[in-house]
C-alpha positions, 0 to 999 in steps of 0.5 A: 500500500502506498500514499496513493492508495484509494479506498471507498464505498460505492452504492449500487442502486436502481429499480428492481431487476436491472441487474444490480446483484449480477453486477456486484458478483461480476465486479467481486468475482464471486457469487455473494448476492443472489440473482433471479429473473423475479423482481425484488430478489435482493432484500438485504444490503450486501457488501462486496469487496474488491482489492487491487494494487491501487484501490479497495472498492467496497460495493454496497448492493441495495434492494431495488427501491420498492413502490408497489408494496407497503409492508414493513418488509418493503419499508425496511428495504427502502430504508436500507437504500436511503441509508446506503446512499447517505454512507457512500463515496460514489453512487452507481445508478444502474439502468437497462440499455434502451429502457429509461422509464418513470421508475428510473426517473423517480429514483434518479430524483432521490439520488444525492447531488453532493457526490459522484453519480455514475450512470451504468447502462447494463444489458447492452448485450440484449440490444437488437440494434447496437446503433441505438446505444449512442442516441440512448446515451446522448438522451440520458446525458440530458437527465443529469450531470453524470460524472461518468456514463458506462455501458456494460453487460454484467452477465457477460462481463463486457465493460466491467473493467472500464467501470472499475477504472472510471470509478477509481478516480472518485474514491478518496485516498485512504488505507484499506478497510478490509483484508486483501482476500475479503470479498464480503462482510456477510457471514457464511450463515447469512450467505447460506440462507441467501443461496437457498432463497435464490433456489426458491426464486428460480425454481418456483417461478410464478408459483413463488409466494411473495411472503417467503423467507429463509431462517438458518436455525443451526449452523455447525462446522467441524473441520471442513464440513458444515451442517446447516439446518434451514427453515423456509418461512411461508405466510400461508398453509397453502404455500407449504405444498407449493414448495414441498411439491409431489413426494417432496421432490421440489424441496429436495431439488432446490435443497440439492442445488443450494447445497452445491452452491454452498460447497463451491462458495465455502470450499468444503462439504455441506450437509443441508437439512431443510423444512417448511414453516408457516408464520402468518404475517411475518413480513409485517412483524418487526421482531420476525424481520429482525430475527431474519436479518432485516435491520 
């Protein structure tokens, strides 16, 4: 580390489903934030760390700003977005290539004026006509005085290095906060719950109940083996059968997929036991939300 070393916090914000978590995983180089095609997959504020020879980037992945539901859960997620914006050095505002609508514009108005704001145009690989990109960028440049505008594909990785170079110059000169090999400040217990929740989002599709969560009731480690006991929380009795499936096949498949992801991330064998619990109204119960990690 030298006197020219930079360290700073960067909030990744945007409406639901623009690819914020995919971008975080791409930048960090590890899957620490879950992804799916379903909106509102990310519910927690998740920190990802990337340390290079010149910089330590501390990315804060935020939930998509919620405007459609008024539960305590959604108010908590919106508060997390607001707090993240207050605490960071740089804001990365993520939108989809070719799409800038009322939700994007409303969120843009909430973003702070007193720190660098980088516009990240994601999913450029999905543009049918690449010639649309430049006029789209020119149009967006009229919306706000962005410090930088960076087109990229978080899914494919194109443009990720350009984003890091663009963001680096706005980070303050400071010593690193995290160790060189750290990739997140979240515990393995938290990451295990998130990986299982991802499989629920990905496998249940339109059947997925909105009121669903995962609670790790026990997390034990012996050497390189982790024993994880996880409860899937649903709001209604009728949702229990949707998750378990015929002869328990759905739950078995999702648990197996989650276990394999945990073994890849943790670098060791995992024994995972899952079951389903009904807790009516948990998304509006502040004590239940705190127990599930929603602060």
